DRENPA-3360 file (N, C-alpha, C; in nm, 2 decimals, always signed):
BEGIN
1 = XXXXXXXX = +8.60/+8.50/+9.57/+8.63/+8.62/+9.64/+8.68/+8.58/+9.78 ~ +8.77/+8.66/+9.83/+8.82/+8.64/+9.97/+8.75/+8.73/+10.06 ~ +8.77/+8.71/+10.19/+8.70/+8.79/+10.29/+8.77/+8.92/+10.31 ~ +8.89/+8.94/+10.25/+8.97/+9.06/+10.27/+9.00/+9.11/+10.12 ~ +8.91/+9.20/+10.07/+8.92/+9.24/+9.94/+8.98/+9.38/+9.93 ~ +9.08/+9.41/+9.85/+9.13/+9.54/+9.83/+9.04/+9.63/+9.75 ~ +9.05/+9.76/+9.75/+8.97/+9.84/+9.67/+8.99/+9.82/+9.52 ~ +9.11/+9.79/+9.48/+9.14/+9.76/+9.34/+9.07/+9.63/+9.30;
9 = XXXXXXXX = +9.08/+9.53/+9.38/+9.01/+9.40/+9.35/+8.86/+9.42/+9.35 ~ +8.81/+9.50/+9.44/+8.66/+9.52/+9.44/+8.62/+9.60/+9.32 ~ +8.70/+9.69/+9.27/+8.67/+9.76/+9.15/+8.66/+9.66/+9.03 ~ +8.75/+9.56/+9.03/+8.74/+9.46/+8.92/+8.62/+9.38/+8.93 ~ +8.59/+9.34/+9.06/+8.47/+9.25/+9.08/+8.34/+9.31/+9.05 ~ +8.33/+9.44/+9.07/+8.20/+9.51/+9.06/+8.19/+9.59/+8.93 ~ +8.30/+9.61/+8.86/+8.30/+9.70/+8.74/+8.29/+9.85/+8.77 ~ +8.31/+9.88/+8.90/+8.31/+10.02/+8.94/+8.45/+10.07/+8.95;
17 = XXXXXXXX = +8.48/+10.19/+8.92/+8.61/+10.25/+8.94/+8.64/+10.27/+9.08 ~ +8.77/+10.28/+9.12/+8.81/+10.31/+9.25/+8.75/+10.44/+9.30 ~ +8.75/+10.54/+9.21/+8.69/+10.67/+9.24/+8.54/+10.65/+9.28 ~ +8.46/+10.57/+9.20/+8.32/+10.55/+9.22/+8.30/+10.47/+9.36 ~ +8.39/+10.38/+9.39/+8.37/+10.31/+9.51/+8.39/+10.40/+9.63 ~ +8.49/+10.49/+9.62/+8.50/+10.59/+9.73/+8.38/+10.69/+9.73 ~ +8.33/+10.72/+9.62/+8.21/+10.81/+9.61/+8.09/+10.74/+9.68 ~ +8.07/+10.61/+9.65/+7.96/+10.53/+9.71/+7.98/+10.53/+9.86;
25 = XXXXXXXX = +8.10/+10.51/+9.90/+8.13/+10.51/+10.05/+8.09/+10.64/+10.11 ~ +8.13/+10.75/+10.05/+8.09/+10.89/+10.10/+7.94/+10.91/+10.10 ~ +7.88/+10.86/+10.00/+7.73/+10.88/+9.99/+7.65/+10.79/+10.08 ~ +7.71/+10.70/+10.15/+7.64/+10.61/+10.24/+7.57/+10.50/+10.18 ~ +7.63/+10.45/+10.07/+7.57/+10.34/+9.99/+7.61/+10.20/+10.03 ~ +7.71/+10.19/+10.12/+7.75/+10.06/+10.17/+7.68/+10.03/+10.30 ~ +7.65/+9.90/+10.32/+7.58/+9.86/+10.44/+7.66/+9.87/+10.56 ~ +7.79/+9.85/+10.56/+7.87/+9.85/+10.68/+7.98/+9.95/+10.66;
33 = XXXXXXXX = +8.03/+10.01/+10.77/+8.15/+10.09/+10.76/+8.27/+10.02/+10.70 ~ +8.34/+10.09/+10.61/+8.46/+10.02/+10.55/+8.57/+10.01/+10.65 ~ +8.62/+9.88/+10.66/+8.73/+9.85/+10.75/+8.86/+9.90/+10.69 ~ +8.95/+9.92/+10.78/+9.09/+9.96/+10.73/+9.19/+9.85/+10.77 ~ +9.27/+9.82/+10.68/+9.38/+9.72/+10.70/+9.50/+9.79/+10.75 ~ +9.61/+9.71/+10.75/+9.74/+9.77/+10.79/+9.77/+9.89/+10.69 ~ +9.82/+9.99/+10.74/+9.86/+10.11/+10.66/+9.74/+10.19/+10.63 ~ +9.62/+10.16/+10.68/+9.50/+10.24/+10.66/+9.43/+10.22/+10.53;
41 = XXXXXXXX = +9.47/+10.12/+10.46/+9.40/+10.09/+10.33/+9.26/+10.03/+10.35 ~ +9.17/+10.06/+10.27/+9.04/+10.01/+10.27/+9.04/+9.86/+10.25 ~ +8.96/+9.79/+10.33/+8.95/+9.64/+10.31/+8.80/+9.61/+10.31 ~ +8.76/+9.54/+10.21/+8.62/+9.50/+10.19/+8.59/+9.36/+10.21 ~ +8.47/+9.32/+10.23/+8.43/+9.18/+10.25/+8.35/+9.13/+10.13 ~ +8.33/+9.00/+10.13/+8.24/+8.94/+10.03/+8.10/+9.00/+10.03 ~ +8.05/+9.03/+10.15/+7.92/+9.09/+10.16/+7.92/+9.23/+10.10 ~ +8.03/+9.30/+10.12/+8.04/+9.44/+10.06/+8.03/+9.42/+9.91;
49 = XXXXXXXX = +8.10/+9.33/+9.85/+8.10/+9.31/+9.71/+7.96/+9.27/+9.66 ~ +7.90/+9.18/+9.73/+7.76/+9.14/+9.69/+7.67/+9.26/+9.70 ~ +7.67/+9.34/+9.80/+7.59/+9.45/+9.81/+7.62/+9.55/+9.70 ~ +7.74/+9.58/+9.67/+7.77/+9.67/+9.57/+7.73/+9.62/+9.43 ~ +7.73/+9.49/+9.41/+7.67/+9.44/+9.28/+7.52/+9.47/+9.27 ~ +7.45/+9.46/+9.39/+7.31/+9.50/+9.39/+7.30/+9.64/+9.35 ~ +7.38/+9.73/+9.41/+7.38/+9.87/+9.38/+7.40/+9.90/+9.24 ~ +7.50/+9.83/+9.18/+7.53/+9.85/+9.04/+7.41/+9.81/+8.95;
57 = XXXXXXXX = +7.34/+9.71/+8.98/+7.23/+9.67/+8.90/+7.12/+9.77/+8.92 ~ +7.09/+9.82/+9.04/+6.99/+9.92/+9.06/+7.02/+10.05/+8.99 ~ +7.15/+10.09/+9.00/+7.19/+10.21/+8.93/+7.18/+10.19/+8.78 ~ +7.23/+10.08/+8.72/+7.22/+10.06/+8.58/+7.07/+10.06/+8.53 ~ +6.98/+10.02/+8.62/+6.84/+10.02/+8.58/+6.78/+10.16/+8.59 ~ +6.86/+10.26/+8.63/+6.81/+10.39/+8.64/+6.76/+10.44/+8.78 ~ +6.79/+10.36/+8.88/+6.74/+10.40/+9.01/+6.83/+10.52/+9.06 ~ +6.77/+10.63/+9.10/+6.85/+10.75/+9.14/+6.93/+10.71/+9.27;
65 = XXXXXXXX = +7.04/+10.78/+9.29/+7.12/+10.76/+9.40/+7.05/+10.78/+9.54 ~ +6.96/+10.89/+9.54/+6.89/+10.91/+9.67/+6.80/+10.79/+9.70 ~ +6.74/+10.72/+9.60/+6.66/+10.61/+9.63/+6.74/+10.49/+9.67 ~ +6.86/+10.47/+9.61/+6.95/+10.36/+9.65/+6.99/+10.39/+9.79 ~ +7.02/+10.51/+9.83/+7.07/+10.55/+9.97/+6.95/+10.51/+10.06 ~ +6.83/+10.55/+10.03/+6.72/+10.52/+10.12/+6.70/+10.37/+10.14 ~ +6.71/+10.30/+10.03/+6.70/+10.15/+10.03/+6.81/+10.10/+10.12 ~ +6.93/+10.14/+10.10/+7.04/+10.10/+10.18/+7.02/+10.12/+10.33;
73 = XXXXXXXX = +6.97/+10.24/+10.36/+6.94/+10.27/+10.50/+6.84/+10.18/+10.56 ~ +6.74/+10.15/+10.48/+6.64/+10.05/+10.53/+6.70/+9.91/+10.55 ~ +6.78/+9.87/+10.46/+6.84/+9.73/+10.47/+6.93/+9.73/+10.59 ~ +7.01/+9.84/+10.61/+7.10/+9.85/+10.72/+7.03/+9.85/+10.85 ~ +6.91/+9.90/+10.86/+6.83/+9.90/+10.98/+6.77/+9.77/+11.02 ~ +6.77/+9.67/+10.93/+6.73/+9.54/+10.96/+6.58/+9.52/+10.94 ~ +6.54/+9.41/+10.99/+6.40/+9.36/+10.97/+6.30/+9.46/+11.03 ~ +6.18/+9.46/+10.98/+6.07/+9.55/+11.03/+6.03/+9.66/+10.94;
81 = XXXXXXXX = +6.11/+9.68/+10.83/+6.08/+9.79/+10.74/+6.06/+9.74/+10.59 ~ +6.02/+9.61/+10.58/+6.01/+9.55/+10.45/+5.90/+9.62/+10.37 ~ +5.80/+9.67/+10.43/+5.69/+9.75/+10.35/+5.75/+9.87/+10.29 ~ +5.84/+9.94/+10.35/+5.91/+10.05/+10.29/+6.00/+10.01/+10.18 ~ +6.07/+9.90/+10.20/+6.16/+9.85/+10.09/+6.08/+9.81/+9.97 ~ +5.96/+9.75/+10.00/+5.88/+9.71/+9.89/+5.83/+9.83/+9.81 ~ +5.79/+9.93/+9.88/+5.74/+10.06/+9.82/+5.85/+10.11/+9.72 ~ +5.97/+10.11/+9.77/+6.08/+10.16/+9.68/+6.10/+10.08/+9.56;
89 = XXXXXXXX = +6.09/+9.94/+9.58/+6.11/+9.85/+9.47/+6.00/+9.86/+9.37 ~ +5.87/+9.87/+9.42/+5.76/+9.88/+9.33/+5.76/+10.00/+9.25 ~ +5.80/+10.12/+9.31/+5.81/+10.24/+9.23/+5.92/+10.23/+9.13 ~ +6.03/+10.17/+9.16/+6.14/+10.16/+9.07/+6.10/+10.06/+8.95 ~ +6.03/+9.95/+8.99/+5.99/+9.86/+8.88/+5.90/+9.93/+8.78 ~ +5.81/+10.02/+8.83/+5.72/+10.09/+8.74/+5.81/+10.18/+8.65 ~ +5.91/+10.25/+8.70/+6.00/+10.33/+8.62/+6.07/+10.24/+8.51 ~ +6.12/+10.13/+8.55/+6.19/+10.04/+8.46/+6.09/+9.99/+8.35;
97 = XXXXXXXX = +5.97/+9.95/+8.39/+5.87/+9.91/+8.29/+5.84/+10.02/+8.19 ~ +5.83/+10.14/+8.24/+5.80/+10.25/+8.15/+5.92/+10.27/+8.05 ~ +6.04/+10.26/+8.10/+6.16/+10.27/+8.02/+6.16/+10.16/+7.91 ~ +6.13/+10.04/+7.95/+6.13/+9.93/+7.86/+6.02/+9.95/+7.75 ~ +5.91/+10.01/+7.79/+5.80/+10.04/+7.69/+5.85/+10.14/+7.59 ~ +5.91/+10.25/+7.65/+5.97/+10.35/+7.56/+6.07/+10.30/+7.47 ~ +6.16/+10.22/+7.52/+6.27/+10.16/+7.44/+6.21/+10.06/+7.33 ~ +6.10/+9.99/+7.36/+6.04/+9.91/+7.26/+5.98/+9.99/+7.15;
105 = XXXXXXXX = +5.92/+10.10/+7.18/+5.87/+10.19/+7.08/+5.98/+10.24/+6.99 ~ +6.09/+10.28/+7.05/+6.21/+10.32/+6.98/+6.26/+10.21/+6.89 ~ +6.27/+10.09/+6.94/+6.31/+9.97/+6.86/+6.22/+9.94/+6.75 ~ +6.09/+9.96/+6.77/+6.00/+9.94/+6.65/+6.03/+10.04/+6.54 ~ +6.05/+10.16/+6.57/+6.09/+10.26/+6.47/+6.22/+10.22/+6.40 ~ +6.32/+10.19/+6.48/+6.45/+10.15/+6.42/+6.43/+10.03/+6.33 ~ +6.36/+9.93/+6.38/+6.34/+9.81/+6.29/+6.27/+9.84/+6.16 ~ +6.17/+9.93/+6.17/+6.10/+9.98/+6.05/+6.20/+10.04/+5.95;
113 = XXXXXXXX = +6.29/+10.13/+6.00/+6.38/+10.20/+5.92/+6.49/+10.11/+5.86 ~ +6.53/+10.01/+5.94/+6.62/+9.91/+5.89/+6.56/+9.83/+5.77 ~ +6.43/+9.79/+5.79/+6.36/+9.72/+5.68/+6.35/+9.81/+5.56 ~ +6.32/+9.94/+5.57/+6.31/+10.03/+5.46/+6.44/+10.03/+5.38 ~ +6.55/+10.05/+5.46/+6.68/+10.07/+5.39/+6.73/+9.93/+5.33 ~ +6.70/+9.82/+5.40/+6.74/+9.69/+5.34/+6.66/+9.67/+5.21 ~ +6.53/+9.71/+5.21/+6.45/+9.70/+5.08/+6.51/+9.78/+4.97 ~ +6.55/+9.91/+5.00/+6.60/+10.00/+4.90/+6.74/+9.94/+4.85;
121 = XXXXXXXX = +6.82/+9.90/+4.94/+6.95/+9.84/+4.90/+6.93/+9.71/+4.82 ~ +6.84/+9.63/+4.86/+6.81/+9.50/+4.78/+6.76/+9.54/+4.64 ~ +6.67/+9.64/+4.63/+6.62/+9.68/+4.50/+6.73/+9.73/+4.41 ~ +6.82/+9.81/+4.47/+6.94/+9.86/+4.40/+7.02/+9.75/+4.35 ~ +7.05/+9.65/+4.43/+7.13/+9.54/+4.39/+7.06/+9.46/+4.27 ~ +6.93/+9.44/+4.28/+6.86/+9.37/+4.17/+6.87/+9.45/+4.05 ~ +6.85/+9.58/+4.06/+6.85/+9.67/+3.94/+6.99/+9.67/+3.88 ~ +7.10/+9.67/+3.96/+7.23/+9.67/+3.91/+7.27/+9.54/+3.84;
129 = XXXXX = +7.21/+9.43/+3.88/+7.24/+9.30/+3.83/+7.16/+9.26/+3.71 ~ +7.05/+9.34/+3.68/+6.97/+9.30/+3.57/+7.03/+9.33/+3.43 ~ +7.00/+9.25/+3.33/+7.07/+9.28/+3.20/+7.02/+9.42/+3.14 ~ +7.12/+9.48/+3.08/+7.09/+9.62/+3.03/+7.04/+9.60/+2.89 ~ +6.94/+9.68/+2.85/+6.89/+9.67/+2.71/+6.96/+9.76/+2.61;
% end
């Protein structure tokens, strides 16, 4: 990554659309104000890309935008608020662990159904291949 990243390149690096990048900027999810290059185009830095990748992971894990915004504000304010950051992360970790537990229960059911249908299909194949009397 270069230290002068265009919005299109940042979209490629983060997997976010240009529209989403502009939305994140409006929502205050970037640590630093977006700089403007010649012609007024947005210019991002490596640290912007790194931070947005953090936001992408938090969002993909189900963290609500207001929580990401609150976390961003705390990080932006610097040292001294680590306890608040920890509180946000602990609460989110609990949500993710609950989601994982719920998904594991879903997967158990799906695996059971797959086994049932594989058994049925396997029995049908054996029946179809057996000699007819």
